[in-house]
C-alpha positions as CSV (number, residue, x, y, z in Angstrom):
1,M,-12.8,-6.6,27.7
2,T,-10.2,-8.5,25.6
3,P,-10.4,-12.3,26.4
4,A,-7.5,-13.9,28.1
5,L,-5.2,-15.4,25.4
6,P,-3.3,-18.7,25.7
7,P,0.5,-18.5,26.2
8,K,2.4,-18.4,22.9
9,V,4.5,-21.5,22.3
10,V,7.4,-21.6,19.8
11,T,9.5,-24.6,18.8
12,R,13.0,-25.0,17.6
13,H,14.8,-28.1,16.2
14,R,18.1,-29.0,17.8
15,D,20.1,-32.2,18.2
16,G,17.4,-34.3,16.6
17,L,14.7,-33.1,19.2
18,I,11.9,-30.6,19.1
19,H,12.3,-28.0,21.9
20,A,9.1,-26.1,22.9
21,Y,9.4,-22.7,24.6
22,A,6.6,-21.1,26.5
23,T,6.7,-17.3,26.5
24,A,4.0,-16.4,29.1
25,S,6.3,-16.3,32.2
26,G,7.8,-12.9,31.4
27,V,11.4,-14.3,31.9
28,L,13.9,-12.5,29.7
29,G,17.3,-13.7,28.4
30,A,18.1,-17.2,27.1
31,L,15.1,-19.5,27.4
32,E,15.1,-23.1,28.5
33,P,12.7,-25.4,26.8
34,A,9.5,-26.1,28.8
35,A,9.1,-29.4,27.0
36,V,11.2,-31.6,24.7
37,F,9.7,-33.9,22.1
38,R,11.4,-36.8,20.4
39,P,10.6,-37.5,16.7
40,R,10.4,-41.1,15.5
41,P,13.7,-42.6,14.7
42,G,14.8,-41.6,11.2
43,D,12.4,-38.8,10.8
44,E,13.8,-35.5,9.5
45,V,11.6,-32.7,10.9
46,V,10.7,-30.0,8.4
47,E,8.3,-27.9,10.6
48,S,6.8,-28.4,14.1
49,A,4.3,-27.0,16.5
50,A,3.4,-27.7,20.1
51,G,0.1,-27.4,21.8
52,P,-0.7,-24.8,24.5
53,G,-0.6,-27.4,27.2
54,L,2.7,-28.8,26.0
55,E,1.3,-32.3,26.2
56,R,1.8,-33.0,22.5
57,A,3.6,-31.7,19.4
58,V,3.1,-32.2,15.7
59,Y,5.7,-32.2,13.0
60,T,6.0,-32.7,9.3
61,T,8.5,-34.5,7.3
62,L,8.7,-34.4,3.5
63,N,6.3,-37.3,3.3
64,G,4.0,-37.1,6.3
65,V,2.7,-35.6,9.6
66,V,3.3,-37.1,13.0
67,C,1.8,-36.3,16.4
68,V,4.0,-37.2,19.5
69,T,3.4,-37.0,23.2
70,S,5.7,-35.4,25.8
71,A,6.4,-38.9,27.0
72,G,8.1,-39.6,23.6
73,E,5.4,-41.9,22.2
74,P,3.9,-41.4,18.7
75,L,0.2,-40.7,19.1
76,W,-0.7,-41.0,15.4
77,A,0.8,-40.4,11.9
78,A,-0.5,-39.7,8.5
79,S,1.5,-40.4,5.3
80,F,1.5,-38.3,2.2
81,E,0.9,-40.7,-0.7
82,P,2.6,-41.4,-2.9
83,H,5.9,-40.8,-1.2
84,S,8.0,-38.2,-3.0
85,G,11.6,-38.8,-3.9
86,R,12.2,-35.1,-4.4
87,R,14.4,-33.6,-1.6
88,H,14.1,-29.9,-2.3
89,G,11.5,-27.3,-3.3
90,H,8.6,-28.5,-1.1
91,R,8.3,-27.9,2.7
92,P,5.0,-29.3,4.3
93,G,3.9,-27.1,7.2
94,C,1.7,-27.7,10.3
95,A,0.0,-25.9,13.2
96,L,-2.1,-26.8,16.2
97,S,-5.3,-24.9,16.7
98,R,-5.8,-22.4,19.5
99,D,-7.7,-25.0,21.6
100,G,-5.3,-27.8,20.6
101,R,-8.1,-30.0,19.2
102,T,-7.2,-29.9,15.5
103,V,-4.0,-30.1,13.4
104,W,-3.7,-28.1,10.2
105,V,-1.3,-29.4,7.5
106,Y,-0.3,-27.7,4.3
107,R,0.8,-30.2,1.6
108,P,2.7,-28.8,-1.4
109,D,1.9,-31.8,-3.4
110,V,2.5,-30.3,-6.9
111,M,6.1,-29.4,-6.1
112,A,6.6,-32.8,-4.5
113,D,5.6,-34.5,-7.8
114,R,2.6,-36.3,-6.3
115,G,0.3,-35.0,-9.0
116,G,-3.1,-33.5,-8.4
117,A,-3.2,-30.3,-6.4
118,D,-1.8,-28.8,-3.2
119,Q,-3.9,-29.6,-0.2
120,W,-4.8,-28.0,3.2
121,V,-5.9,-30.8,5.5
122,V,-7.4,-30.6,9.0
123,H,-6.8,-33.6,11.3
124,D,-8.4,-34.5,14.7
125,A,-5.5,-33.9,17.1
126,D,-6.4,-37.0,19.2
127,S,-6.9,-39.6,16.5
128,G,-5.4,-38.1,13.4
129,A,-8.7,-38.6,11.5
130,V,-9.2,-36.2,8.6
131,L,-11.9,-33.7,9.5
132,A,-11.6,-31.6,6.3
133,R,-9.6,-31.5,3.1
134,H,-9.3,-28.5,0.8
135,E,-7.7,-28.7,-2.6
136,L,-5.8,-25.6,-3.5
137,G,-5.1,-24.0,-6.8
138,T,-1.5,-23.3,-5.9
139,V,1.9,-24.5,-6.8
140,G,3.6,-23.8,-3.5
141,H,7.0,-24.4,-2.1
142,G,5.9,-24.0,1.6
143,G,3.2,-22.5,3.7
144,G,3.3,-20.5,7.0
145,H,0.4,-21.0,9.5
146,H,-0.9,-18.2,11.8
147,V,-3.5,-19.1,14.4
148,H,-6.0,-16.4,15.2
149,P,-5.6,-15.6,19.0
150,V,-9.3,-15.1,19.6
151,D,-11.7,-16.8,17.2
152,G,-9.5,-19.9,16.5
153,S,-9.5,-19.6,12.8
154,V,-6.2,-20.3,11.0
155,Y,-4.5,-18.3,8.3
156,L,-2.2,-19.9,5.7
157,D,0.4,-18.0,3.6
158,I,1.6,-20.1,0.6
159,G,4.8,-19.1,-1.1
160,E,4.9,-19.8,-4.8
161,G,8.4,-18.4,-5.4
162,Q,8.6,-15.8,-8.1
163,D,4.9,-16.4,-8.9
164,G,3.8,-14.7,-5.7
165,S,2.0,-15.6,-2.5
166,V,-1.5,-16.8,-1.7
167,V,-3.3,-16.1,1.7
168,L,-6.2,-18.2,2.9
169,R,-8.2,-18.5,6.1
170,G,-9.8,-21.6,7.4
171,S,-12.1,-22.6,10.3
172,V,-13.9,-25.6,11.6
173,G,-17.2,-25.1,13.4
174,P,-18.6,-27.0,16.4
175,D,-20.6,-29.1,14.1
176,G,-17.5,-30.1,12.1
177,T,-18.4,-27.8,9.1
178,A,-15.2,-26.4,7.5
179,E,-15.0,-23.1,5.8
180,F,-12.0,-21.9,3.6
181,V,-11.6,-18.4,2.2
182,T,-9.0,-17.3,-0.3
183,Y,-8.1,-13.6,-0.2
184,P,-8.3,-11.8,-3.5
185,W,-4.6,-11.1,-4.1
186,D,-1.5,-13.1,-5.1
187,D,1.1,-10.5,-4.4
188,R,1.1,-10.1,-0.6
189,C,2.9,-12.1,2.1
190,L,1.2,-12.6,5.5
191,I,3.6,-11.6,8.3
192,D,1.7,-11.6,11.5
193,L,-1.7,-11.4,13.3
194,A,-2.4,-8.7,15.9
195,P,-2.4,-10.0,19.5
196,D,-6.0,-8.9,19.9
197,G,-7.0,-10.4,16.6
198,R,-8.5,-7.2,15.1
199,H,-6.1,-7.0,12.1
200,F,-3.1,-8.5,10.3
201,M,0.0,-7.4,8.6
202,T,1.2,-8.2,5.1
203,V,4.2,-7.2,3.0
204,D,4.1,-6.8,-0.8
205,H,5.7,-9.8,-2.6
206,G,7.9,-7.4,-4.4
207,Q,8.9,-5.8,-1.1
208,A,7.6,-2.3,-2.0
209,D,5.4,-1.7,1.0
210,V,3.7,-3.0,4.2
211,A,-0.1,-3.0,4.7
212,F,-2.4,-3.6,7.6
213,H,-5.7,-5.3,7.1
214,R,-8.9,-5.7,9.0
215,H,-9.7,-9.2,10.2
216,P,-11.5,-11.2,8.8
217,A,-12.5,-9.2,5.7
218,G,-9.0,-8.3,4.7
219,D,-9.8,-4.7,3.7
220,V,-6.7,-2.4,3.9
221,L,-6.6,0.0,6.9
222,F,-3.4,1.7,5.6
223,T,-0.3,1.1,3.6
224,L,3.3,2.4,4.0
225,S,5.9,2.3,1.3
226,A,9.7,2.5,1.8
227,K,9.4,6.1,0.8
228,D,7.2,6.8,3.8
229,F,10.0,5.8,6.1
230,G,12.3,8.4,4.5
231,Y,14.2,6.2,2.1
232,D,14.8,6.2,-1.6
233,L,12.5,3.6,-3.1
234,E,15.3,2.5,-5.5
235,E,17.7,1.7,-2.7
236,I,15.5,0.2,0.0
237,F,13.0,-2.6,0.4
238,V,10.6,-3.9,3.0
239,E,11.7,-7.3,4.4
240,W,9.2,-10.2,4.7
241,S,9.6,-10.1,8.5
242,G,8.7,-8.1,11.6
243,G,5.2,-8.3,13.2
244,Y,3.3,-7.0,16.2
245,L,5.3,-5.9,19.2
246,T,2.1,-5.0,21.0
247,Q,-1.5,-4.7,19.8
248,D,-0.8,-1.0,19.0
249,L,2.8,-1.2,17.8
250,A,4.1,-3.1,14.8
251,V,7.7,-3.7,13.8
252,V,8.5,-3.1,10.1
253,T,11.9,-4.2,8.9
254,L,13.6,-2.3,6.1
255,G,16.8,-3.4,4.3
256,G,19.2,-2.3,1.6
257,E,22.8,-1.8,0.6
258,D,25.2,1.0,1.5
259,E,27.6,2.6,-1.0
260,D,30.1,-0.2,-0.5
261,G,27.6,-2.9,-1.3
262,E,27.2,-4.0,2.3
263,E,23.8,-5.2,3.2
264,W,22.0,-3.5,6.2
265,F,18.6,-3.6,7.9
266,R,16.7,-1.6,10.5
267,H,13.6,-2.2,12.6
268,H,11.0,0.6,12.6
269,L,8.0,1.0,14.8
270,V,4.6,1.8,13.4
271,D,1.5,2.9,15.5
272,V,-1.2,0.8,13.9
273,R,-3.9,2.9,15.4
274,T,-2.9,6.0,13.4
275,G,-0.4,4.7,10.8
276,T,2.3,7.0,12.1
277,L,6.0,6.2,12.5
278,R,7.4,5.8,16.0
279,G,11.1,5.6,15.4
280,E,13.5,2.7,15.4
281,I,14.0,-0.1,17.8
282,A,17.4,-1.7,18.6
283,A,16.5,-5.4,18.4
284,E,20.0,-6.8,18.9
285,A,19.2,-9.1,16.0
286,T,21.9,-10.7,13.7
287,G,19.8,-10.4,10.6
288,P,16.5,-9.1,9.2
289,Y,14.7,-12.4,10.0
290,D,16.2,-13.0,13.4
291,M,13.7,-10.8,15.4
292,V,10.4,-12.5,16.2
293,P,7.9,-10.2,18.0
294,L,5.7,-11.9,20.5
295,G,2.9,-9.3,20.8
296,D,3.4,-8.6,24.5
297,G,6.2,-6.0,24.2
298,S,8.9,-8.6,23.9
299,W,10.6,-10.5,21.0
300,L,12.9,-13.4,20.3
301,T,16.3,-13.5,18.7
302,G,18.7,-16.4,18.2
303,G,21.0,-17.3,21.0
304,P,24.0,-19.5,21.9
305,G,23.4,-23.3,21.5
306,G,20.3,-22.8,19.4
307,H,18.1,-21.6,22.3
308,P,16.1,-18.4,21.6
309,V,16.8,-15.2,23.6
310,R,13.8,-13.2,24.8
311,R,14.3,-9.4,24.9
312,S,12.1,-6.5,25.8
313,R,12.3,-2.8,25.1
314,A,10.6,-2.0,28.4
315,A,13.6,-3.6,30.2
316,R,16.0,-1.1,28.8
317,D,14.2,1.9,27.3
318,A,11.6,4.4,28.4
319,P,8.3,3.6,26.7
320,L,7.2,5.8,23.8
321,P,4.3,8.2,24.6
322,G,1.0,6.4,24.4
323,A,2.6,3.0,23.8
């Protein structure tokens, strides 16, 4: 039996506040925030994450990470030293662990002109104490975290611009022992983890194909190129977006230009059990990166006033056979 998974929480920044949205209720349409967190005065939020209990949120600025409570009080803060005067080219990222006990922070210190190396740092979520620190051989601009829904490990995808992308996985055991693994490629971008945690999805950095990998080993289950979707490889590319609509269906986004030079995109469904195509889905998205699959058959798009809109194919369409 698949273990019960915690509700997925997403955050958005609006009007100087961090809005946290819980997606476990099944409510469709424009979402209202389940919790609102107030950053410290003067802080410019780069990235944020909220815990499953919505009691706290963490966020990064260009020069630090801060944990705040739902009551609006800073719980702890850690500064990135020395402070960087560089405004662009580096976006520190953060995530809360599945159980909410640890905070994972990616520091692109090289691009921030701090010297040394990029770092991946694990903090105690209650005190801010550093539990583990891993120096990276990357020169990244930013990093996207993906928390494994079952075993609690954390994936990190580091974007190095034209030099490619590096994917790592980290974990901290009950005894505090940390383990960090770097996958043996520099040309794949991590897109999403399966809702049941069995595999994950990547897209070629050059946007030539999409691949599905077994967790945690990373061995490839199957790969689909743009040609496999019935397009001319010279006119089409796979977007660095999409993800798992359900544990058996993934969304792969393809884009290109028409004869008039107008850009277009389409969302295709792939059966990850067999590697077969299952047609297109009308996501009602405004761009190739506007659709965010949630893994339960629904997805988010942007909406009026900055609040996300939750949509579901099941609410409109008959399900595909076997879906």
